[in-house]
LOKEMAR-303354 format. One record per residue (C-alpha): x, y, z. Coordinates in steps of 0.02 Angstrom, whole numbers, plus 50000, padded with zeros to 5 digits. Last residue first. Layout:
BEGIN
c1 | c2 | c3
X | Y | Z
...
This chain:
BEGIN
c1 | c2 | c3
55849 | 55312 | 53683
55850 | 55221 | 53850
55746 | 55360 | 53932
55604 | 55335 | 53808
55598 | 55147 | 53844
55599 | 55177 | 54032
55459 | 55306 | 54012
55354 | 55183 | 53913
55384 | 55046 | 54042
55338 | 55165 | 54184
55178 | 55215 | 54095
55130 | 55032 | 54073
55162 | 54998 | 54258
55057 | 55150 | 54307
54914 | 55092 | 54196
54920 | 54917 | 54272
54918 | 54987 | 54449
54772 | 55101 | 54405
54671 | 54955 | 54337
54711 | 54847 | 54489
54657 | 54985 | 54608
54487 | 55004 | 54526
54449 | 55186 | 54496
54363 | 55336 | 54576
54398 | 55487 | 54466
54412 | 55664 | 54531
54443 | 55817 | 54423
54568 | 55959 | 54441
54580 | 56146 | 54414
54740 | 56242 | 54450
54755 | 56431 | 54441
54897 | 56553 | 54457
54957 | 56711 | 54541
54804 | 56805 | 54601
54730 | 56972 | 54552
54584 | 56913 | 54446
54676 | 56896 | 54280
54824 | 56814 | 54369
54729 | 56668 | 54441
54592 | 56652 | 54572
54701 | 56556 | 54696
54579 | 56445 | 54791
54650 | 56286 | 54718
54528 | 56196 | 54609
54382 | 56077 | 54607
54296 | 55958 | 54490
54180 | 55814 | 54528
54016 | 55909 | 54532
53878 | 55790 | 54483
53951 | 55635 | 54564
53921 | 55487 | 54448
54104 | 55436 | 54466
54066 | 55407 | 54650
53959 | 55256 | 54602
53818 | 55253 | 54730
53804 | 55119 | 54866
53788 | 55242 | 55010
53965 | 55200 | 55067
54028 | 55243 | 54892
53932 | 55406 | 54890
54009 | 55454 | 55058
54182 | 55408 | 54994
54162 | 55516 | 54839
54102 | 55664 | 54941
54250 | 55650 | 55060
54371 | 55638 | 54913
54296 | 55791 | 54830
54306 | 55894 | 54990
54484 | 55838 | 55026
54541 | 55891 | 54852
54520 | 56073 | 54906
54657 | 56059 | 55038
54772 | 55979 | 54911
54753 | 56126 | 54792
54803 | 56248 | 54928
54942 | 56133 | 54988
55017 | 56128 | 54813
55092 | 55958 | 54779
55278 | 55941 | 54749
55373 | 55778 | 54721
55233 | 55719 | 54606
55137 | 55568 | 54666
55155 | 55380 | 54660
55271 | 55363 | 54810
55160 | 55477 | 54914
55000 | 55377 | 54902
54895 | 55508 | 54992
54773 | 55420 | 55107
54590 | 55438 | 55064
54512 | 55273 | 55119
54512 | 55217 | 54936
54697 | 55250 | 54913
54751 | 55421 | 54851
54840 | 55468 | 54690
54880 | 55636 | 54611
54885 | 55643 | 54422
54967 | 55767 | 54303
54872 | 55784 | 54140
54882 | 55974 | 54136
55033 | 56033 | 54236
55063 | 56075 | 54419
55219 | 56183 | 54438
55205 | 56212 | 54626
55207 | 56400 | 54590
55054 | 56376 | 54477
55047 | 56507 | 54340
54930 | 56407 | 54231
54847 | 56240 | 54258
54688 | 56160 | 54193
54636 | 55976 | 54191
54744 | 55913 | 54336
54691 | 55736 | 54374
54639 | 55674 | 54546
54639 | 55485 | 54553
54556 | 55395 | 54698
54608 | 55214 | 54702
54489 | 55074 | 54746
54514 | 54896 | 54810
54519 | 54955 | 54991
54343 | 55023 | 54967
54283 | 54847 | 54922
54355 | 54776 | 55084
54284 | 54922 | 55185
54103 | 54898 | 55131
54055 | 54787 | 55277
54149 | 54901 | 55396
54048 | 55048 | 55333
53882 | 54967 | 55378
53940 | 54928 | 55554
54012 | 55103 | 55568
53845 | 55179 | 55520
53758 | 55072 | 55651
53862 | 55153 | 55791
53878 | 55021 | 55927
54034 | 54958 | 55837
54133 | 55115 | 55881
54075 | 55115 | 56061
54121 | 54930 | 56075
54290 | 54966 | 55999
54321 | 55102 | 56127
54284 | 54980 | 56269
54394 | 54844 | 56197
54535 | 54973 | 56181
54566 | 55055 | 56014
54737 | 55069 | 55932
54664 | 55125 | 55766
54742 | 54983 | 55664
54720 | 54854 | 55803
54537 | 54891 | 55831
54504 | 54911 | 55645
54584 | 54741 | 55607
54487 | 54659 | 55749
54328 | 54737 | 55682
54368 | 54676 | 55507
54371 | 54494 | 55562
54223 | 54517 | 55680
54118 | 54602 | 55546
54135 | 54449 | 55433
């Protein structure tokens, strides 16, 4: 099994044989490569749970999608994503992935909320966005997105 994924990793990352050997000599990478297929079946969903005064116009309920390895799924996301909020999402995503690799459900993470570093108007800033991470099955998310699209298409016909 490792050989199949190792050849994928080698090609994907553009590694030479020598670099791939170095990569595989790390026991953590060997463990991670065994969990990679399951990680690829996950979607990381960051949902806005508070928003006020955001210049990127983030709204409560808005979702930002990443694949299991942490790549922004640009076609599924809002046209504008605040860089200051995005930079804080990285910490939550990293923590979720580490829990996943350790065999722990990332949804059990104790602190799964974050926010942009703007402190909001009351504290001398402009706005405030708070979001929460959910680690979900890719098929479930795909189905939810398809249902939402159908609902929106129906609303737009009227």
